[in-house]
N, CA, C, O and CB atoms as a CASP TS submission, in Angstrom:
PFRMAT TS
TARGET T0000
AUTHOR 0000-0000-0000
METHOD Language model
MODEL 1
PARENT N/A
ATOM      1  N   UNK     1     -71.389  17.971  30.810  1.00  0.00           N
ATOM      2  CA  UNK     1     -71.066  18.998  30.488  1.00  0.00           C
ATOM      3  C   UNK     1     -69.492  18.656  29.739  1.00  0.00           C
ATOM      4  O   UNK     1     -69.077  18.763  28.586  1.00  0.00           O
ATOM      5  CB  UNK     1     -71.222  19.922  31.716  1.00  0.00           C
ATOM      6  N   UNK     2     -68.739  18.089  31.336  1.00  0.00           N
ATOM      7  CA  UNK     2     -67.629  17.613  31.037  1.00  0.00           C
ATOM      8  C   UNK     2     -67.447  16.514  29.635  1.00  0.00           C
ATOM      9  O   UNK     2     -66.566  16.470  28.776  1.00  0.00           O
ATOM     10  CB  UNK     2     -67.293  17.063  32.285  1.00  0.00           C
ATOM     11  N   UNK     3     -68.819  15.591  29.859  1.00  0.00           N
ATOM     12  CA  UNK     3     -68.310  14.860  28.763  1.00  0.00           C
ATOM     13  C   UNK     3     -68.247  15.192  27.459  1.00  0.00           C
ATOM     14  O   UNK     3     -67.689  14.494  26.612  1.00  0.00           O
ATOM     15  CB  UNK     3     -68.822  13.920  28.720  1.00  0.00           C
ATOM     16  N   UNK     4     -68.920  16.467  27.196  1.00  0.00           N
ATOM     17  CA  UNK     4     -69.386  17.175  25.651  1.00  0.00           C
ATOM     18  C   UNK     4     -67.860  17.607  25.352  1.00  0.00           C
ATOM     19  O   UNK     4     -67.238  17.508  24.295  1.00  0.00           O
ATOM     20  CB  UNK     4     -70.740  18.798  25.681  1.00  0.00           C
ATOM     21  N   UNK     5     -67.351  18.229  26.880  1.00  0.00           N
ATOM     22  CA  UNK     5     -66.127  18.831  26.291  1.00  0.00           C
ATOM     23  C   UNK     5     -64.720  17.841  26.074  1.00  0.00           C
ATOM     24  O   UNK     5     -63.613  18.254  25.725  1.00  0.00           O
ATOM     25  CB  UNK     5     -65.777  20.036  27.273  1.00  0.00           C
ATOM     26  N   UNK     6     -65.094  16.434  26.381  1.00  0.00           N
ATOM     27  CA  UNK     6     -64.243  15.604  26.418  1.00  0.00           C
ATOM     28  C   UNK     6     -64.152  15.296  24.590  1.00  0.00           C
ATOM     29  O   UNK     6     -63.212  15.363  23.798  1.00  0.00           O
ATOM     30  CB  UNK     6     -64.699  14.390  27.537  1.00  0.00           C
ATOM     31  N   UNK     7     -65.308  15.014  24.465  1.00  0.00           N
ATOM     32  CA  UNK     7     -66.187  14.251  23.083  1.00  0.00           C
ATOM     33  C   UNK     7     -65.508  15.514  21.918  1.00  0.00           C
ATOM     34  O   UNK     7     -65.157  15.339  20.751  1.00  0.00           O
ATOM     35  CB  UNK     7     -68.590  14.278  23.273  1.00  0.00           C
ATOM     36  N   UNK     8     -65.493  16.713  22.693  1.00  0.00           N
ATOM     37  CA  UNK     8     -65.322  18.014  21.521  1.00  0.00           C
ATOM     38  C   UNK     8     -63.373  17.965  21.194  1.00  0.00           C
ATOM     39  O   UNK     8     -62.677  18.062  20.183  1.00  0.00           O
ATOM     40  CB  UNK     8     -65.997  20.078  22.516  1.00  0.00           C
ATOM     41  N   UNK     9     -63.072  17.741  22.827  1.00  0.00           N
ATOM     42  CA  UNK     9     -61.520  17.835  22.577  1.00  0.00           C
ATOM     43  C   UNK     9     -60.624  16.445  21.717  1.00  0.00           C
ATOM     44  O   UNK     9     -59.532  16.499  21.150  1.00  0.00           O
ATOM     45  CB  UNK     9     -60.874  17.993  24.205  1.00  0.00           C
ATOM     46  N   UNK    10     -61.733  15.039  21.919  1.00  0.00           N
ATOM     47  CA  UNK    10     -61.358  14.037  21.000  1.00  0.00           C
ATOM     48  C   UNK    10     -61.113  14.027  19.507  1.00  0.00           C
ATOM     49  O   UNK    10     -60.351  13.326  18.841  1.00  0.00           O
ATOM     50  CB  UNK    10     -62.145  13.278  21.145  1.00  0.00           C
ATOM     51  N   UNK    11     -62.306  15.384  19.003  1.00  0.00           N
ATOM     52  CA  UNK    11     -62.688  15.207  17.509  1.00  0.00           C
ATOM     53  C   UNK    11     -62.269  16.112  17.203  1.00  0.00           C
ATOM     54  O   UNK    11     -62.529  16.408  16.037  1.00  0.00           O
ATOM     55  CB  UNK    11     -63.951  15.051  16.984  1.00  0.00           C
ATOM     56  N   UNK    12     -61.437  17.053  17.948  1.00  0.00           N
ATOM     57  CA  UNK    12     -60.452  18.451  17.695  1.00  0.00           C
ATOM     58  C   UNK    12     -59.098  17.531  17.629  1.00  0.00           C
ATOM     59  O   UNK    12     -58.457  17.560  16.578  1.00  0.00           O
ATOM     60  CB  UNK    12     -60.434  19.903  19.219  1.00  0.00           C
ATOM     61  N   UNK    13     -58.788  16.981  18.360  1.00  0.00           N
ATOM     62  CA  UNK    13     -57.891  15.558  18.368  1.00  0.00           C
ATOM     63  C   UNK    13     -57.815  15.042  16.796  1.00  0.00           C
ATOM     64  O   UNK    13     -56.857  15.538  16.203  1.00  0.00           O
ATOM     65  CB  UNK    13     -58.728  14.205  19.430  1.00  0.00           C
ATOM     66  N   UNK    14     -58.427  14.370  16.198  1.00  0.00           N
ATOM     67  CA  UNK    14     -58.286  13.631  15.328  1.00  0.00           C
ATOM     68  C   UNK    14     -58.810  14.262  14.030  1.00  0.00           C
ATOM     69  O   UNK    14     -58.875  13.788  12.896  1.00  0.00           O
ATOM     70  CB  UNK    14     -58.802  12.498  15.709  1.00  0.00           C
ATOM     71  N   UNK    15     -59.191  15.550  14.546  1.00  0.00           N
ATOM     72  CA  UNK    15     -59.450  16.950  12.853  1.00  0.00           C
ATOM     73  C   UNK    15     -57.737  17.390  12.958  1.00  0.00           C
ATOM     74  O   UNK    15     -57.146  17.693  11.922  1.00  0.00           O
ATOM     75  CB  UNK    15     -61.042  19.182  13.300  1.00  0.00           C
ATOM     76  N   UNK    16     -57.122  17.391  14.102  1.00  0.00           N
ATOM     77  CA  UNK    16     -56.114  17.830  13.492  1.00  0.00           C
ATOM     78  C   UNK    16     -54.805  16.494  13.078  1.00  0.00           C
ATOM     79  O   UNK    16     -53.801  16.856  12.466  1.00  0.00           O
ATOM     80  CB  UNK    16     -55.668  19.023  14.490  1.00  0.00           C
ATOM     81  N   UNK    17     -54.964  15.094  13.460  1.00  0.00           N
ATOM     82  CA  UNK    17     -54.116  14.067  12.963  1.00  0.00           C
ATOM     83  C   UNK    17     -54.453  14.340  12.145  1.00  0.00           C
ATOM     84  O   UNK    17     -53.554  15.059  11.709  1.00  0.00           O
ATOM     85  CB  UNK    17     -54.021  12.835  13.190  1.00  0.00           C
ATOM     86  N   UNK    18     -55.505  14.316  11.178  1.00  0.00           N
ATOM     87  CA  UNK    18     -56.354  14.337   9.932  1.00  0.00           C
ATOM     88  C   UNK    18     -55.390  15.713   9.021  1.00  0.00           C
ATOM     89  O   UNK    18     -54.706  15.638   8.001  1.00  0.00           O
ATOM     90  CB  UNK    18     -58.343  14.755  10.410  1.00  0.00           C
ATOM     91  N   UNK    19     -55.554  16.310   9.472  1.00  0.00           N
ATOM     92  CA  UNK    19     -54.613  17.743   8.991  1.00  0.00           C
ATOM     93  C   UNK    19     -53.506  17.265   8.973  1.00  0.00           C
ATOM     94  O   UNK    19     -52.974  17.556   7.902  1.00  0.00           O
ATOM     95  CB  UNK    19     -54.527  19.116   9.915  1.00  0.00           C
ATOM     96  N   UNK    20     -52.878  16.687   9.588  1.00  0.00           N
ATOM     97  CA  UNK    20     -51.299  16.793   9.751  1.00  0.00           C
ATOM     98  C   UNK    20     -50.890  15.404   8.696  1.00  0.00           C
ATOM     99  O   UNK    20     -49.790  15.195   8.183  1.00  0.00           O
ATOM    100  CB  UNK    20     -50.691  16.595  11.717  1.00  0.00           C
ATOM    101  N   UNK    21     -52.174  14.540   8.564  1.00  0.00           N
ATOM    102  CA  UNK    21     -51.518  13.555   7.278  1.00  0.00           C
ATOM    103  C   UNK    21     -52.072  14.005   5.975  1.00  0.00           C
ATOM    104  O   UNK    21     -51.673  13.425   4.965  1.00  0.00           O
ATOM    105  CB  UNK    21     -51.931  11.838   7.397  1.00  0.00           C
ATOM    106  N   UNK    22     -53.120  15.164   5.843  1.00  0.00           N
ATOM    107  CA  UNK    22     -53.663  15.695   4.846  1.00  0.00           C
ATOM    108  C   UNK    22     -52.065  16.409   3.860  1.00  0.00           C
ATOM    109  O   UNK    22     -51.697  16.427   2.685  1.00  0.00           O
ATOM    110  CB  UNK    22     -54.947  16.850   5.534  1.00  0.00           C
ATOM    111  N   UNK    23     -51.408  17.020   5.508  1.00  0.00           N
ATOM    112  CA  UNK    23     -50.145  17.556   4.791  1.00  0.00           C
ATOM    113  C   UNK    23     -49.372  16.921   4.436  1.00  0.00           C
ATOM    114  O   UNK    23     -49.049  17.065   3.257  1.00  0.00           O
ATOM    115  CB  UNK    23     -49.469  18.265   5.285  1.00  0.00           C
ATOM    116  N   UNK    24     -48.513  15.660   5.440  1.00  0.00           N
ATOM    117  CA  UNK    24     -47.667  14.765   4.385  1.00  0.00           C
ATOM    118  C   UNK    24     -48.224  14.633   2.981  1.00  0.00           C
ATOM    119  O   UNK    24     -47.733  15.194   2.001  1.00  0.00           O
ATOM    120  CB  UNK    24     -47.536  13.292   4.901  1.00  0.00           C
ATOM    121  N   UNK    25     -49.307  13.834   2.963  1.00  0.00           N
ATOM    122  CA  UNK    25     -49.714  13.461   1.628  1.00  0.00           C
ATOM    123  C   UNK    25     -49.697  14.324   0.562  1.00  0.00           C
ATOM    124  O   UNK    25     -49.531  13.907  -0.585  1.00  0.00           O
ATOM    125  CB  UNK    25     -50.857  13.048   1.647  1.00  0.00           C
ATOM    126  N   UNK    26     -49.873  15.635   0.854  1.00  0.00           N
ATOM    127  CA  UNK    26     -49.678  16.367   0.259  1.00  0.00           C
ATOM    128  C   UNK    26     -48.135  16.507  -0.664  1.00  0.00           C
ATOM    129  O   UNK    26     -47.835  16.448  -1.856  1.00  0.00           O
ATOM    130  CB  UNK    26     -50.057  17.137   1.061  1.00  0.00           C
ATOM    131  N   UNK    27     -47.345  16.737   0.712  1.00  0.00           N
ATOM    132  CA  UNK    27     -46.314  17.008   0.195  1.00  0.00           C
ATOM    133  C   UNK    27     -45.211  16.082  -0.501  1.00  0.00           C
ATOM    134  O   UNK    27     -44.217  16.488  -1.104  1.00  0.00           O
ATOM    135  CB  UNK    27     -45.935  17.577   1.007  1.00  0.00           C
ATOM    136  N   UNK    28     -45.693  14.406  -0.236  1.00  0.00           N
ATOM    137  CA  UNK    28     -45.804  13.314  -0.757  1.00  0.00           C
ATOM    138  C   UNK    28     -46.256  13.950  -2.498  1.00  0.00           C
ATOM    139  O   UNK    28     -45.416  14.325  -3.317  1.00  0.00           O
ATOM    140  CB  UNK    28     -46.923  12.325   0.217  1.00  0.00           C
ATOM    141  N   UNK    29     -47.589  13.934  -2.704  1.00  0.00           N
ATOM    142  CA  UNK    29     -47.916  14.259  -4.457  1.00  0.00           C
ATOM    143  C   UNK    29     -47.384  15.134  -4.347  1.00  0.00           C
ATOM    144  O   UNK    29     -46.512  14.285  -4.536  1.00  0.00           O
ATOM    145  CB  UNK    29     -49.303  14.493  -5.245  1.00  0.00           C
ATOM    146  N   UNK    30     -46.790  16.336  -4.189  1.00  0.00           N
ATOM    147  CA  UNK    30     -46.014  17.194  -4.756  1.00  0.00           C
ATOM    148  C   UNK    30     -44.995  16.894  -5.402  1.00  0.00           C
ATOM    149  O   UNK    30     -44.855  17.355  -6.535  1.00  0.00           O
ATOM    150  CB  UNK    30     -45.703  17.887  -4.085  1.00  0.00           C
ATOM    151  N   UNK    31     -43.936  15.963  -4.779  1.00  0.00           N
ATOM    152  CA  UNK    31     -42.556  15.857  -5.295  1.00  0.00           C
ATOM    153  C   UNK    31     -42.741  14.384  -6.261  1.00  0.00           C
ATOM    154  O   UNK    31     -41.879  13.764  -6.883  1.00  0.00           O
ATOM    155  CB  UNK    31     -41.289  15.761  -3.871  1.00  0.00           C
ATOM    156  N   UNK    32     -44.139  14.126  -6.115  1.00  0.00           N
ATOM    157  CA  UNK    32     -44.130  13.270  -7.021  1.00  0.00           C
ATOM    158  C   UNK    32     -44.527  13.869  -8.787  1.00  0.00           C
ATOM    159  O   UNK    32     -44.166  13.326  -9.831  1.00  0.00           O
ATOM    160  CB  UNK    32     -45.108  12.241  -6.385  1.00  0.00           C
ATOM    161  N   UNK    33     -45.158  14.819  -8.671  1.00  0.00           N
ATOM    162  CA  UNK    33     -45.834  15.616  -9.445  1.00  0.00           C
ATOM    163  C   UNK    33     -44.911  16.495 -10.137  1.00  0.00           C
ATOM    164  O   UNK    33     -45.018  17.022 -11.244  1.00  0.00           O
ATOM    165  CB  UNK    33     -46.790  16.282  -8.735  1.00  0.00           C
ATOM    166  N   UNK    34     -43.817  16.562  -9.117  1.00  0.00           N
ATOM    167  CA  UNK    34     -42.271  17.444  -9.631  1.00  0.00           C
ATOM    168  C   UNK    34     -41.274  16.293 -10.703  1.00  0.00           C
ATOM    169  O   UNK    34     -40.859  16.654 -11.804  1.00  0.00           O
ATOM    170  CB  UNK    34     -41.037  17.900  -7.794  1.00  0.00           C
ATOM    171  N   UNK    35     -41.057  15.108 -10.210  1.00  0.00           N
ATOM    172  CA  UNK    35     -40.522  14.471 -10.835  1.00  0.00           C
ATOM    173  C   UNK    35     -41.464  14.297 -11.593  1.00  0.00           C
ATOM    174  O   UNK    35     -40.783  14.405 -12.613  1.00  0.00           O
ATOM    175  CB  UNK    35     -39.927  13.623 -10.376  1.00  0.00           C
ATOM    176  N   UNK    36     -42.757  14.064 -12.086  1.00  0.00           N
ATOM    177  CA  UNK    36     -43.542  13.453 -12.999  1.00  0.00           C
ATOM    178  C   UNK    36     -43.451  14.763 -14.542  1.00  0.00           C
ATOM    179  O   UNK    36     -43.691  14.510 -15.723  1.00  0.00           O
ATOM    180  CB  UNK    36     -45.283  13.151 -12.116  1.00  0.00           C
ATOM    181  N   UNK    37     -42.968  16.294 -13.846  1.00  0.00           N
ATOM    182  CA  UNK    37     -43.155  16.856 -14.765  1.00  0.00           C
ATOM    183  C   UNK    37     -41.540  17.039 -15.268  1.00  0.00           C
ATOM    184  O   UNK    37     -41.336  17.459 -16.407  1.00  0.00           O
ATOM    185  CB  UNK    37     -44.067  17.997 -14.466  1.00  0.00           C
ATOM    186  N   UNK    38     -40.718  16.800 -14.622  1.00  0.00           N
ATOM    187  CA  UNK    38     -39.214  16.783 -14.860  1.00  0.00           C
ATOM    188  C   UNK    38     -39.248  15.690 -15.933  1.00  0.00           C
ATOM    189  O   UNK    38     -38.550  16.005 -16.896  1.00  0.00           O
ATOM    190  CB  UNK    38     -38.200  16.420 -13.457  1.00  0.00           C
ATOM    191  N   UNK    39     -40.028  14.152 -16.092  1.00  0.00           N
ATOM    192  CA  UNK    39     -39.852  13.224 -16.872  1.00  0.00           C
ATOM    193  C   UNK    39     -40.595  13.443 -17.605  1.00  0.00           C
ATOM    194  O   UNK    39     -40.255  12.937 -18.675  1.00  0.00           O
ATOM    195  CB  UNK    39     -39.846  12.165 -16.539  1.00  0.00           C
ATOM    196  N   UNK    40     -41.771  14.098 -17.693  1.00  0.00           N
ATOM    197  CA  UNK    40     -42.277  14.773 -19.223  1.00  0.00           C
ATOM    198  C   UNK    40     -41.384  15.454 -20.102  1.00  0.00           C
ATOM    199  O   UNK    40     -41.209  15.118 -21.274  1.00  0.00           O
ATOM    200  CB  UNK    40     -43.309  15.844 -19.065  1.00  0.00           C
ATOM    201  N   UNK    41     -40.865  16.333 -19.582  1.00  0.00           N
ATOM    202  CA  UNK    41     -40.127  17.559 -19.941  1.00  0.00           C
ATOM    203  C   UNK    41     -38.874  16.527 -21.212  1.00  0.00           C
ATOM    204  O   UNK    41     -38.589  16.648 -22.403  1.00  0.00           O
ATOM    205  CB  UNK    41     -39.260  18.529 -18.118  1.00  0.00           C
ATOM    206  N   UNK    42     -38.434  15.519 -20.030  1.00  0.00           N
ATOM    207  CA  UNK    42     -36.912  14.805 -20.523  1.00  0.00           C
ATOM    208  C   UNK    42     -37.543  13.603 -21.762  1.00  0.00           C
ATOM    209  O   UNK    42     -36.737  13.017 -22.484  1.00  0.00           O
ATOM    210  CB  UNK    42     -35.878  13.768 -18.804  1.00  0.00           C
ATOM    211  N   UNK    43     -39.101  13.340 -21.882  1.00  0.00           N
ATOM    212  CA  UNK    43     -39.455  12.599 -23.151  1.00  0.00           C
ATOM    213  C   UNK    43     -39.806  13.549 -24.005  1.00  0.00           C
ATOM    214  O   UNK    43     -39.817  13.201 -25.185  1.00  0.00           O
ATOM    215  CB  UNK    43     -40.537  11.582 -23.064  1.00  0.00           C
ATOM    216  N   UNK    44     -40.170  14.918 -23.704  1.00  0.00           N
ATOM    217  CA  UNK    44     -40.108  15.534 -24.953  1.00  0.00           C
ATOM    218  C   UNK    44     -38.903  15.713 -25.733  1.00  0.00           C
ATOM    219  O   UNK    44     -38.569  15.445 -26.887  1.00  0.00           O
ATOM    220  CB  UNK    44     -40.575  16.637 -24.815  1.00  0.00           C
ATOM    221  N   UNK    45     -38.305  16.304 -24.631  1.00  0.00           N
ATOM    222  CA  UNK    45     -36.720  16.605 -25.552  1.00  0.00           C
ATOM    223  C   UNK    45     -35.761  15.596 -26.250  1.00  0.00           C
ATOM    224  O   UNK    45     -34.713  15.863 -26.838  1.00  0.00           O
ATOM    225  CB  UNK    45     -35.674  17.192 -24.599  1.00  0.00           C
ATOM    226  N   UNK    46     -36.607  13.825 -25.973  1.00  0.00           N
ATOM    227  CA  UNK    46     -36.254  12.677 -26.485  1.00  0.00           C
ATOM    228  C   UNK    46     -36.733  12.542 -27.820  1.00  0.00           C
ATOM    229  O   UNK    46     -36.120  12.155 -28.815  1.00  0.00           O
ATOM    230  CB  UNK    46     -36.648  11.679 -25.705  1.00  0.00           C
ATOM    231  N   UNK    47     -38.031  12.951 -27.691  1.00  0.00           N
ATOM    232  CA  UNK    47     -39.266  13.069 -28.876  1.00  0.00           C
ATOM    233  C   UNK    47     -38.628  13.948 -29.884  1.00  0.00           C
ATOM    234  O   UNK    47     -38.305  13.455 -30.965  1.00  0.00           O
ATOM    235  CB  UNK    47     -40.849  13.827 -28.328  1.00  0.00           C
ATOM    236  N   UNK    48     -38.417  15.186 -29.639  1.00  0.00           N
ATOM    237  CA  UNK    48     -37.956  16.253 -30.464  1.00  0.00           C
ATOM    238  C   UNK    48     -36.467  15.832 -31.080  1.00  0.00           C
ATOM    239  O   UNK    48     -36.200  16.151 -32.238  1.00  0.00           O
ATOM    240  CB  UNK    48     -37.914  17.638 -29.560  1.00  0.00           C
ATOM    241  N   UNK    49     -35.592  15.168 -30.334  1.00  0.00           N
ATOM    242  CA  UNK    49     -34.561  15.083 -30.898  1.00  0.00           C
ATOM    243  C   UNK    49     -34.727  13.473 -31.814  1.00  0.00           C
ATOM    244  O   UNK    49     -34.104  13.345 -32.867  1.00  0.00           O
ATOM    245  CB  UNK    49     -33.402  15.299 -29.747  1.00  0.00           C
ATOM    246  N   UNK    50     -35.327  12.696 -31.457  1.00  0.00           N
ATOM    247  CA  UNK    50     -36.214  11.791 -32.478  1.00  0.00           C
ATOM    248  C   UNK    50     -36.547  12.257 -34.010  1.00  0.00           C
ATOM    249  O   UNK    50     -36.042  11.877 -35.066  1.00  0.00           O
ATOM    250  CB  UNK    50     -37.622  11.620 -31.813  1.00  0.00           C
ATOM    251  N   UNK    51     -37.474  13.118 -33.781  1.00  0.00           N
ATOM    252  CA  UNK    51     -38.205  13.758 -35.076  1.00  0.00           C
ATOM    253  C   UNK    51     -36.886  14.071 -35.691  1.00  0.00           C
ATOM    254  O   UNK    51     -36.576  13.419 -36.688  1.00  0.00           O
ATOM    255  CB  UNK    51     -39.340  15.209 -34.853  1.00  0.00           C
ATOM    256  N   UNK    52     -35.873  15.188 -35.135  1.00  0.00           N
ATOM    257  CA  UNK    52     -35.126  15.676 -35.785  1.00  0.00           C
ATOM    258  C   UNK    52     -34.770  14.478 -36.778  1.00  0.00           C
ATOM    259  O   UNK    52     -35.143  14.097 -37.887  1.00  0.00           O
ATOM    260  CB  UNK    52     -34.158  16.302 -34.995  1.00  0.00           C
ATOM    261  N   UNK    53     -33.818  14.068 -35.763  1.00  0.00           N
ATOM    262  CA  UNK    53     -33.035  12.423 -36.580  1.00  0.00           C
ATOM    263  C   UNK    53     -33.901  12.089 -37.570  1.00  0.00           C
ATOM    264  O   UNK    53     -33.456  12.116 -38.718  1.00  0.00           O
ATOM    265  CB  UNK    53     -32.912  10.807 -35.527  1.00  0.00           C
ATOM    266  N   UNK    54     -35.000  11.789 -37.402  1.00  0.00           N
ATOM    267  CA  UNK    54     -36.043  10.894 -38.899  1.00  0.00           C
ATOM    268  C   UNK    54     -35.714  11.722 -40.212  1.00  0.00           C
ATOM    269  O   UNK    54     -35.069  11.368 -41.200  1.00  0.00           O
ATOM    270  CB  UNK    54     -38.221  11.024 -38.707  1.00  0.00           C
ATOM    271  N   UNK    55     -36.512  13.252 -39.864  1.00  0.00           N
ATOM    272  CA  UNK    55     -36.521  14.481 -40.341  1.00  0.00           C
ATOM    273  C   UNK    55     -35.079  14.197 -41.374  1.00  0.00           C
ATOM    274  O   UNK    55     -35.112  13.992 -42.587  1.00  0.00           O
ATOM    275  CB  UNK    55     -36.487  15.739 -39.023  1.00  0.00           C
ATOM    276  N   UNK    56     -33.945  14.249 -40.566  1.00  0.00           N
ATOM    277  CA  UNK    56     -32.845  14.636 -41.245  1.00  0.00           C
ATOM    278  C   UNK    56     -32.672  12.772 -42.488  1.00  0.00           C
ATOM    279  O   UNK    56     -32.540  12.884 -43.707  1.00  0.00           O
ATOM    280  CB  UNK    56     -31.295  15.134 -39.724  1.00  0.00           C
ATOM    281  N   UNK    57     -32.696  12.061 -42.142  1.00  0.00           N
ATOM    282  CA  UNK    57     -33.190  10.968 -42.512  1.00  0.00           C
ATOM    283  C   UNK    57     -33.829  10.525 -43.852  1.00  0.00           C
ATOM    284  O   UNK    57     -33.466   9.736 -44.724  1.00  0.00           O
ATOM    285  CB  UNK    57     -33.883  10.834 -41.718  1.00  0.00           C
ATOM    286  N   UNK    58     -35.068  11.433 -43.677  1.00  0.00           N
ATOM    287  CA  UNK    58     -35.890  11.420 -44.631  1.00  0.00           C
ATOM    288  C   UNK    58     -35.430  12.108 -46.197  1.00  0.00           C
ATOM    289  O   UNK    58     -35.534  11.732 -47.365  1.00  0.00           O
ATOM    290  CB  UNK    58     -37.001  12.046 -44.001  1.00  0.00           C
ATOM    291  N   UNK    59     -34.775  13.530 -45.384  1.00  0.00           N
ATOM    292  CA  UNK    59     -34.362  14.358 -46.466  1.00  0.00           C
ATOM    293  C   UNK    59     -33.085  14.243 -47.260  1.00  0.00           C
ATOM    294  O   UNK    59     -32.666  15.045 -48.095  1.00  0.00           O
ATOM    295  CB  UNK    59     -34.362  15.505 -46.008  1.00  0.00           C
ATOM    296  N   UNK    60     -32.337  12.701 -46.718  1.00  0.00           N
ATOM    297  CA  UNK    60     -31.485  12.276 -47.217  1.00  0.00           C
ATOM    298  C   UNK    60     -32.038  11.118 -48.048  1.00  0.00           C
ATOM    299  O   UNK    60     -31.166  10.577 -48.728  1.00  0.00           O
ATOM    300  CB  UNK    60     -30.572  12.087 -46.338  1.00  0.00           C
ATOM    301  N   UNK    61     -33.040  10.692 -48.147  1.00  0.00           N
ATOM    302  CA  UNK    61     -33.927   9.551 -48.592  1.00  0.00           C
ATOM    303  C   UNK    61     -33.674  10.000 -50.903  1.00  0.00           C
ATOM    304  O   UNK    61     -33.875  11.151 -51.287  1.00  0.00           O
ATOM    305  CB  UNK    61     -36.220   9.920 -47.533  1.00  0.00           C
ATOM    306  N   UNK    62     -33.372   9.174 -51.659  1.00  0.00           N
ATOM    307  CA  UNK    62     -33.301   9.739 -53.035  1.00  0.00           C
ATOM    308  C   UNK    62     -34.965  10.186 -53.509  1.00  0.00           C
ATOM    309  O   UNK    62     -35.962   9.592 -53.098  1.00  0.00           O
ATOM    310  CB  UNK    62     -32.564   8.465 -54.128  1.00  0.00           C
ATOM    311  N   UNK    63     -34.979  11.212 -54.337  1.00  0.00           N
ATOM    312  CA  UNK    63     -36.174  11.552 -54.635  1.00  0.00           C
ATOM    313  C   UNK    63     -36.735  10.481 -55.699  1.00  0.00           C
ATOM    314  O   UNK    63     -35.888  10.056 -56.484  1.00  0.00           O
ATOM    315  CB  UNK    63     -36.153  12.968 -55.086  1.00  0.00           C
ATOM    316  N   UNK    64     -38.137   9.952 -55.845  1.00  0.00           N
ATOM    317  CA  UNK    64     -38.767   9.255 -56.998  1.00  0.00           C
ATOM    318  C   UNK    64     -38.312  10.370 -58.188  1.00  0.00           C
ATOM    319  O   UNK    64     -38.636  10.187 -59.361  1.00  0.00           O
ATOM    320  CB  UNK    64     -40.604   8.999 -56.786  1.00  0.00           C
TER
END
């Protein structure tokens, strides 16, 4: 009986450590996701600005 309780305690300890590690990994991934989303927004803004500049240049081209 004591051996079973020891095994159960060890498994619970391992499970707690795994949960702690997953929580930490999840936090890191959330930060990475936030950074990636901000980078994506920045790239979209730059792309829109470049598109507007190109459209403005196209409008200045002489018509055939």
